[in-house]
MARZA-555541 format. One line per 4 residues: their letters; for each residue y negated, x negated, z of N, C-alpha, C. Coordinates in Angstrom, 1 decimal, always signed. Each point is the difference from the previous one (the first is absolute). Layout:
BEGIN
A	Y:X:Z:Y:X:Z:Y:X:Z ~ ... $
***
This chain:
BEGIN
MNPD	+1.2:-0.8:+0.0:-1.2:+0.8:+0.0:-1.2:-0.9:+0.0 ~ -1.0:+0.4:-0.7:-1.3:-0.7:-0.1:-0.8:+0.2:+1.3 ~ -0.5:-1.0:+0.6:-0.8:+0.2:+1.2:-1.2:+0.9:-0.1 ~ -0.5:+0.1:-1.2:-1.2:+0.9:-0.2:+0.3:+1.5:+0.2 $
TGSP	+1.3:+0.4:-0.1:+0.3:+1.4:+0.0:+0.5:+0.5:+1.3 ~ -0.4:-0.7:+1.1:+0.4:+0.4:+1.3:-0.7:+1.3:+0.5 ~ -1.2:+0.2:-0.5:-0.8:+1.2:+0.3:-1.1:+0.2:-1.0 ~ -0.5:+1.2:-0.2:-1.1:+0.2:-1.0:-1.2:-1.0:+0.4 $
KRFI	-0.3:-0.1:+1.3:-1.1:-0.8:+0.4:+0.2:-1.5:-0.4 ~ +1.2:-0.5:+0.2:+0.3:-1.4:-0.3:-0.1:-0.2:-1.5 ~ +0.6:+1.0:-0.8:+0.0:-0.1:-1.5:-1.5:+0.0:-0.5 ~ -0.8:+0.9:+0.5:-1.4:+0.1:-0.4:-0.8:-1.3:+0.4 $
TAGA	+0.2:-0.5:+1.2:-0.7:-1.1:+0.4:+0.4:-1.3:-0.8 ~ +1.3:-0.2:-0.2:+0.4:-1.1:-0.8:-0.4:+0.1:-1.4 ~ +0.1:+1.2:-0.6:-0.3:+0.2:-1.4:-1.5:-0.2:-0.2 ~ -0.8:+0.4:+1.0:-1.5:-0.1:-0.1:-0.3:-1.5:-0.1 $
QRCA	+0.6:-0.8:+0.8:-0.3:-1.5:+0.0:+0.5:-0.6:-1.4 ~ +1.1:+0.5:-0.5:+0.5:-0.6:-1.3:-1.0:+0.5:-1.1 ~ -0.6:+1.2:+0.1:-1.0:+0.5:-1.0:-1.3:-0.8:+0.1 ~ -0.4:-0.3:+1.2:-1.2:-0.8:+0.2:+0.2:-1.4:-0.6 $
DRLS	+1.2:-0.6:+0.3:+0.3:-1.3:-0.6:+0.0:+0.0:-1.5 ~ +0.6:+1.0:-0.6:+0.0:+0.2:-1.4:-1.4:+0.1:-0.6 ~ -0.8:+0.9:+0.6:-1.4:+0.1:-0.5:-0.8:-1.3:+0.2 ~ +0.3:-0.7:+1.0:-0.7:-1.3:+0.2:+0.3:-1.0:-1.2 $
RICR	+1.3:+0.0:-0.4:+0.3:-0.8:-1.1:-0.6:+0.5:-1.3 ~ +0.1:+1.3:-0.2:-0.6:+0.6:-1.2:-1.5:-0.3:-0.2 ~ -0.7:+0.2:+1.1:-1.5:-0.1:+0.0:-0.5:-1.4:+0.3 ~ +0.9:-0.9:+0.5:-0.4:-1.3:+0.4:-1.1:+0.1:+1.0 $
APWT	+0.2:+0.9:+1.0:-0.9:+0.2:+1.1:+0.8:+0.7:+1.1 ~ -0.2:-0.3:+1.3:+0.8:+0.6:+1.0:-0.2:+1.5:+0.3 ~ +1.1:+0.7:+0.0:+0.0:+1.4:+0.4:+0.7:+0.1:+1.3 ~ -0.4:+1.0:+0.8:+0.5:+0.2:+1.3:+0.5:+1.4:+0.2 $
VERT	+0.9:+0.2:+0.9:+0.4:+1.4:+0.4:-1.0:+0.5:+1.0 ~ -0.7:+1.1:-0.4:-1.1:+0.5:+0.8:+0.6:+1.1:+1.0 ~ +1.0:+0.8:-0.5:+0.5:+1.1:+0.8:+1.4:+0.4:-0.6 ~ +0.9:+0.4:+0.8:+1.2:+0.7:-0.4:+0.4:+1.1:+0.9 $
ASGP	+0.7:+1.0:-0.5:+0.5:+1.1:+0.8:+1.3:+0.5:-0.7 ~ +0.8:+0.6:+0.8:+1.2:+0.6:-0.7:+0.4:+1.3:+0.8 ~ +0.7:+0.9:-0.7:+0.4:+1.3:+0.6:-1.2:+0.9:+0.2 ~ +0.1:+0.9:+1.0:-1.0:+0.9:+0.2:-1.4:-0.6:+0.2 $
AAQE	-0.1:-1.2:+0.6:-1.3:-0.6:+0.1:-0.7:-0.3:-1.3 ~ +0.8:-0.4:-1.0:-0.5:-0.2:-1.4:-0.4:+1.3:-0.6 ~ +0.8:+1.0:+0.1:-0.3:+1.3:-0.6:-1.3:+0.6:+0.6 ~ -0.2:-0.2:+1.2:-1.3:+0.5:+0.7:-1.2:-0.7:-0.6 $
RFEP	+0.2:-1.2:-0.5:-1.2:-0.8:-0.5:-0.4:+0.5:-1.4 ~ +0.9:+0.6:-0.8:-0.3:+0.3:-1.4:-1.2:+0.9:-0.2 ~ +0.0:+1.1:+0.7:-1.0:+1.0:-0.3:-1.4:-0.5:+0.4 ~ -0.2:-0.5:+1.2:-1.4:-0.4:+0.4:-0.3:-1.3:-0.7 $
LFAD	+0.9:-0.8:-0.4:-0.2:-1.3:-0.6:-0.8:+0.1:-1.3 ~ +0.3:+1.0:-0.8:-0.7:+0.2:-1.3:-0.9:+1.2:-0.1 ~ -0.3:+0.6:+1.2:-0.7:+1.3:+0.0:-1.4:-0.2:-0.6 ~ -0.7:-1.1:+0.2:-1.4:-0.1:-0.4:-0.1:-0.8:-1.3 $
ITED	+1.1:-0.5:-0.6:-0.1:-0.8:-1.1:+0.1:+0.8:-1.3 ~ -1.0:+0.0:-0.8:+0.0:+0.8:-1.3:+0.1:-0.9:-1.2 ~ -0.3:-1.3:+0.2:+0.1:-0.9:-1.1:+1.4:-0.2:-0.5 ~ +0.1:+0.0:-1.4:+1.4:-0.2:-0.5:+0.5:-1.4:+0.3 $
HFGT	+1.3:-0.1:+0.1:+0.7:-1.2:+0.3:+1.1:-0.3:-1.1 ~ +0.4:-1.2:-0.1:+1.1:-0.3:-0.8:+1.3:+0.2:+0.8 ~ +0.9:+0.8:-0.4:+1.2:+0.2:+0.7:+1.2:-0.2:-0.9 ~ +1.1:-0.6:+0.6:+1.2:-0.2:-0.7:+1.2:+0.4:+0.9 $
YISL	+0.9:+0.9:-0.5:+1.1:+0.3:+0.8:+1.3:-0.5:-0.7 ~ +0.9:-0.5:+0.8:+1.2:-0.6:-0.4:+1.2:+0.5:+0.8 ~ +1.1:+0.3:-0.7:+1.2:+0.5:+0.7:+0.9:-1.1:+0.2 ~ +0.6:+0.0:+1.2:+1.1:-0.9:+0.4:+1.2:+0.9:+0.4 $
PDTG	+1.2:-0.5:+0.1:+1.1:+0.9:+0.4:-0.3:+0.6:+1.3 ~ +0.0:+1.4:+0.0:-0.2:+0.8:+1.2:-1.4:-0.2:+0.7 ~ -0.9:-0.6:-0.7:-1.3:-0.2:+0.6:-1.1:-0.2:-1.2 ~ -1.2:-0.2:+0.4:-1.0:-0.2:-1.0:-1.3:-0.6:+0.7 $
VMVM	-0.9:-0.4:-0.8:-1.2:-0.6:+0.5:-1.2:+0.4:-0.9 ~ -1.1:+0.3:+0.6:-1.3:+0.2:-0.7:-0.9:-1.1:+0.5 ~ -0.6:-0.8:-1.0:-0.9:-1.1:+0.2:-1.4:+0.5:-0.5 ~ -1.0:-0.1:+0.9:-1.3:+0.5:-0.4:-1.1:-1.1:+0.2 $
FDRR	-0.8:-0.2:-1.0:-1.2:-0.9:+0.1:-1.2:+0.8:-0.3 ~ -1.1:-0.2:+0.8:-1.3:+0.6:-0.5:-0.4:-0.8:-1.2 ~ -1.0:+0.5:-0.7:-0.4:-0.6:-1.3:-0.4:-1.4:+0.1 ~ -0.8:-0.3:+1.0:-0.5:-1.4:+0.2:+1.2:-1.0:+0.3 $
SGLQ	+0.9:+0.4:+0.9:+1.1:-0.8:+0.3:+1.0:-0.1:-1.2 ~ +0.2:+1.1:-0.7:+0.9:+0.0:-1.1:-0.5:-1.0:-1.1 ~ -1.3:+0.0:-0.2:-0.6:-0.9:-1.1:+0.1:-1.4:+0.5 ~ -0.2:-0.3:+1.3:+0.2:-1.4:+0.5:+1.4:-0.5:-0.2 $
VSHR	+1.0:+0.9:+0.5:+1.4:-0.4:-0.1:+0.4:-0.2:-1.5 ~ -0.4:+1.0:-0.8:+0.3:-0.1:-1.4:-0.5:-1.3:-0.7 ~ -1.2:-0.3:+0.3:-0.6:-1.3:-0.5:+0.7:-1.2:+0.5 ~ +0.3:+0.0:+1.3:+0.7:-1.2:+0.5:+1.5:-0.1:-0.5 $
FSGD	+0.6:+1.1:-0.2:+1.4:+0.0:-0.5:+0.0:-0.4:-1.5 ~ -1.0:+0.4:-0.8:-0.1:-0.3:-1.4:-0.3:-1.5:-0.2 ~ -0.7:-0.6:+0.9:-0.3:-1.4:-0.2:-0.6:-0.4:-1.3 ~ +0.6:-1.0:-0.7:-0.4:-0.5:-1.2:+0.1:+1.0:-1.2 $
FTDQ	+0.7:+1.1:+0.2:+0.2:+1.0:-1.0:-0.9:+1.2:+0.1 ~ -1.0:-0.1:+0.9:-0.9:+1.1:+0.2:-0.6:+0.5:-1.3 ~ -0.5:-0.8:-0.9:-0.7:+0.4:-1.2:+1.0:+0.9:-0.9 ~ +1.2:-0.5:-0.1:+1.0:+0.8:-0.8:+0.4:+1.3:+0.7 $
IEAL	+0.1:+0.0:+1.3:+0.3:+1.2:+0.7:-1.1:+1.0:+0.0 ~ -1.2:-0.5:+0.1:-1.2:+0.9:+0.0:-0.2:+0.6:-1.4 ~ +0.6:-0.5:-1.0:-0.1:+0.6:-1.4:+0.9:+1.2:-0.1 ~ +1.0:+0.2:+0.9:+0.8:+1.1:+0.0:-0.7:+1.3:+0.4 $
DEPQ	+0.5:+1.1:-0.4:-0.6:+1.3:+0.4:+0.4:+0.3:+1.5 ~ -1.0:+0.1:+0.9:+0.3:+0.2:+1.4:+1.0:-1.0:+0.6 ~ -0.4:-1.2:+0.0:+0.9:-1.0:+0.5:+0.4:+0.0:+1.5 ~ -1.0:+0.4:+0.8:+0.2:-0.1:+1.5:+1.3:+0.8:+0.5 $
PAVL	+0.2:+1.3:-0.5:+1.2:+0.7:+0.5:+1.3:-0.8:-0.4 ~ +0.0:-0.5:-1.2:+1.2:-0.8:-0.4:+0.2:-1.2:+0.9 ~ -1.1:-0.8:+0.2:+0.1:-1.2:+0.7:+0.4:+0.3:+1.5 ~ -0.7:+1.0:+0.6:+0.3:+0.4:+1.4:+1.4:+0.6:+0.1 $
GEVA	+0.5:+0.6:-1.1:+1.3:+0.5:+0.1:+1.0:-1.2:+0.1 ~ -0.3:-1.1:-0.7:+0.9:-1.2:+0.2:-0.1:-0.5:+1.4 ~ -1.2:-0.1:+0.5:-0.2:-0.5:+1.4:+0.8:+0.9:+1.0 ~ -0.2:+1.4:-0.2:+0.7:+0.9:+0.8:+1.5:-0.2:-0.1 $
SMLA	+0.5:-0.3:-1.1:+1.5:-0.2:-0.2:+0.4:-1.3:+0.8 ~ -0.8:-1.0:+0.0:+0.3:-1.2:+0.8:+0.0:+0.3:+1.5 ~ -0.9:+0.9:+0.4:-0.1:+0.4:+1.4:+1.2:+0.8:+0.4 ~ +0.4:+0.9:-0.9:+1.2:+0.8:+0.2:+1.3:-0.9:+0.1 $
NSLA	+0.0:-1.0:-0.8:+1.1:-0.9:+0.1:+0.0:-0.8:+1.3 ~ -1.2:-0.3:+0.5:-0.1:-0.7:+1.3:+0.6:+0.9:+1.1 ~ -0.3:+1.3:-0.1:+0.5:+1.0:+1.0:+1.5:+0.1:-0.2 ~ +0.5:+0.1:-1.2:+1.4:+0.1:-0.3:+0.8:-1.1:+0.5 $
EGLA	-0.5:-1.2:+0.1:+0.7:-1.1:+0.6:+0.5:+0.3:+1.4 ~ -0.7:+0.9:+0.7:+0.5:+0.4:+1.3:+1.0:+1.1:+0.0 ~ +0.3:+0.6:-1.1:+1.0:+1.0:-0.1:+1.3:-0.5:-0.5 ~ +0.0:-1.1:-0.8:+1.2:-0.5:-0.5:+0.8:-0.8:+1.0 $
PSGG	+1.3:+0.3:+0.2:+0.8:-0.9:+0.9:+0.1:-1.4:-0.6 ~ +0.0:-1.0:+0.9:+0.0:-1.4:-0.4:+1.2:-0.2:-0.8 ~ -0.2:-0.6:-1.2:+1.1:-0.3:-0.9:+0.6:+1.3:-0.7 ~ -0.6:+1.1:+0.2:+0.5:+1.3:-0.6:-0.5:+0.2:-1.4 $
PALL	+0.3:+1.2:-0.5:-0.5:+0.3:-1.4:-1.5:+0.1:+0.0 ~ -0.6:-0.2:-1.2:-1.4:+0.1:-0.2:-0.4:+1.5:+0.0 ~ -1.2:+0.3:+0.5:-0.5:+1.4:+0.0:-0.8:+0.2:-1.3 ~ +0.1:+1.2:-0.6:-0.8:+0.3:-1.1:-1.3:+0.6:+0.4 $
VSAP	-1.0:-0.5:-0.6:-1.4:+0.6:+0.3:-0.5:+0.6:-1.3 ~ -0.5:+1.2:+0.1:-0.5:+0.7:-1.2:-1.2:-0.7:-0.6 ~ -0.3:+0.4:-1.2:-1.2:-0.5:-0.7:-1.2:+0.6:+0.7 ~ -1.0:-0.7:+0.2:-1.2:+0.5:+0.7:-0.7:+1.1:-0.8 $
QSLI	-0.4:+1.1:+0.7:-0.8:+1.1:-0.6:-1.3:+0.0:+0.6 ~ -1.0:-0.3:-0.8:-1.4:-0.1:+0.5:-0.9:+1.2:-0.2 ~ -0.8:+0.3:+0.9:-1.0:+1.1:-0.1:-1.4:-0.5:+0.5 ~ -1.0:+0.7:-0.4:-1.3:-0.2:+0.6:-0.5:+1.3:+0.5 $
ENPR	-0.1:+0.1:+1.4:-0.4:+1.2:+0.6:-0.5:-0.3:+1.4 ~ -0.5:+1.1:+0.7:-0.4:-0.2:+1.4:+1.2:-0.2:+0.8 ~ -0.1:-0.7:+1.2:+1.2:-0.3:+0.8:+0.8:+1.2:+0.4 ~ -0.6:+1.1:+0.3:+0.7:+1.2:+0.4:+0.9:+0.4:-1.2 $
GLLQ	-0.6:+0.0:-1.2:+0.8:+0.4:-1.2:+1.2:-1.0:-0.3 ~ -0.3:-1.3:+0.2:+1.1:-1.0:-0.1:+1.1:+0.2:+1.0 ~ -0.4:+0.3:+1.2:+1.0:+0.2:+1.1:+0.8:+1.2:-0.4 ~ -0.6:+1.1:-0.4:+0.7:+1.2:-0.4:+0.9:-0.2:-1.1 $
AAWD	-0.4:-0.8:-1.0:+0.8:-0.3:-1.2:+1.3:-0.8:+0.5 ~ -0.3:-1.0:+0.9:+1.1:-0.8:+0.5:+1.0:+0.9:+0.8 ~ -0.6:+0.9:+0.8:+0.9:+0.8:+0.8:+0.8:+0.9:-0.9 ~ -0.6:+0.6:-1.0:+0.8:+0.9:-0.9:+1.0:-0.8:-0.8 $
RLQS	-0.2:-1.2:-0.4:+1.0:-0.7:-0.8:+1.0:-0.8:+0.8 ~ -0.4:-0.4:+1.2:+0.9:-0.9:+0.8:+0.7:+0.6:+1.1 ~ -0.4:+1.2:+0.4:+0.6:+0.7:+1.2:+0.9:+1.1:-0.5 ~ +1.1:+0.2:+0.7:+0.9:+1.1:-0.3:-0.3:+1.1:+1.0 $
PERP	-0.3:+1.2:-0.5:-0.2:+1.1:+1.0:+1.2:+0.3:+0.9 ~ +1.2:-0.2:-0.5:+1.2:+0.2:+0.7:+0.2:-1.1:+1.1 ~ -0.4:-1.2:-0.3:+0.1:-1.1:+1.0:-1.2:-0.8:+0.1 ~ -1.1:+0.5:+0.6:-1.2:-0.7:+0.1:+0.2:-1.3:+0.7 $
GLPG	-0.6:-1.1:-0.5:+0.2:-1.3:+0.5:-1.0:-0.4:+1.1 ~ +0.2:-1.2:+0.5:-0.9:-0.5:+1.1:-1.1:-0.8:-0.7 ~ -1.2:+0.4:+0.3:-1.1:-0.8:-0.7:-0.3:-1.3:+0.7 ~ -0.5:-0.9:-0.7:-0.5:-1.3:+0.5:-1.4:-0.2:-0.6 $
YIRL	-0.8:-0.7:+0.8:-1.4:-0.3:-0.4:-0.3:-1.5:+0.1 ~ -0.5:-0.6:-1.0:-0.3:-1.4:+0.0:-1.5:-0.2:-0.5 ~ -0.8:-0.7:+0.7:-1.4:-0.3:-0.4:-0.1:-1.5:-0.1 ~ -0.4:-0.6:-1.1:-0.2:-1.4:-0.2:-1.4:-0.3:-0.4 $
ACPG	-0.5:-1.1:+0.4:-1.4:-0.4:-0.3:-0.1:-1.4:-0.4 ~ -1.0:-0.3:-0.8:-0.3:-1.4:-0.4:-1.5:-0.1:+0.2 ~ -0.4:-0.5:+1.2:-1.5:-0.2:+0.3:-0.7:-0.8:-1.0 ~ +0.6:-1.1:-0.5:-0.7:-0.8:-1.0:-0.4:+0.6:-1.3 $
LRAE	+0.8:+1.0:-0.4:-0.3:+0.8:-1.2:-0.6:+1.3:+0.3 ~ -0.1:+0.3:+1.3:-0.5:+1.3:+0.4:+0.9:+1.1:-0.7 ~ +1.3:-0.2:+0.1:+0.9:+1.0:-0.7:+1.0:+0.5:+1.1 ~ +0.6:+1.1:-0.4:+1.0:+0.6:+0.9:+0.9:+0.9:-0.8 $
TTLI	+1.2:+0.3:+0.5:+0.9:+0.9:-0.6:+0.8:+0.7:+1.1 ~ +0.4:+1.2:-0.4:+0.9:+0.8:+0.9:+1.3:+0.3:-0.7 ~ +1.1:-0.1:+0.7:+1.3:+0.3:-0.5:+0.5:+1.1:+0.9 ~ +0.5:+1.1:-0.7:+0.7:+1.1:+0.7:+1.4:-0.1:-0.4 $
VFLP	+0.9:-0.2:+1.0:+1.4:-0.1:-0.3:+0.8:+1.2:+0.5 ~ +0.9:+0.5:-0.8:+0.9:+1.1:+0.4:+1.4:-0.5:+0.2 ~ +0.4:+0.0:+1.2:+1.4:-0.5:+0.4:+0.9:+1.2:+0.1 ~ +1.3:-0.2:-0.3:+1.0:+1.1:+0.1:+0.0:+0.5:+1.5 $
PDFS	+0.2:+1.3:+0.2:+0.0:+0.6:+1.4:+1.0:-0.7:+0.9 ~ +1.1:-0.5:-0.5:+1.0:-0.6:+0.8:-0.1:-1.5:+0.1 ~ -1.2:-0.5:-0.3:-0.2:-1.5:-0.1:+0.2:-0.6:+1.4 ~ +0.7:-1.0:+0.0:+0.2:-0.8:+1.3:+0.5:-1.4:-0.3 $
***
């Protein structure tokens, strides 16, 4: 058994650190874990968390076996991360029609893989991660879209919340994770 899967809290905490480490490498700037929550504590955060935010965000949802994740960046943070990820290829990527959702979809996929590392048993089979599906909408709409696509009404999962920040870039991201109800 993988040590990350001892409890939802342990999985979210360890996954958050792997995601911060991955974003640090992508952006070539240090990212830190600002906040995590799992289970009912995470679910209670969702509604007030986005209540006053009307600005559209970049959002990407990704399915994993029995779970899923929504990665959200506000516009400023999304542009910063997209630019840093693109590096020397920024000019070619900027020539694409709406490049940020595609680039941030790739970043979200990398973060989902960082989380998935905690689900896979050591030396076990690889987990399949779906192709990223990106949207631009207000956070409440993104959260509802993720809930509708990643949650089963028959078996609602355990939510997890991860907030990461990069003070040097003045950037931040939120990950909403949906764990299976019998996760342990």
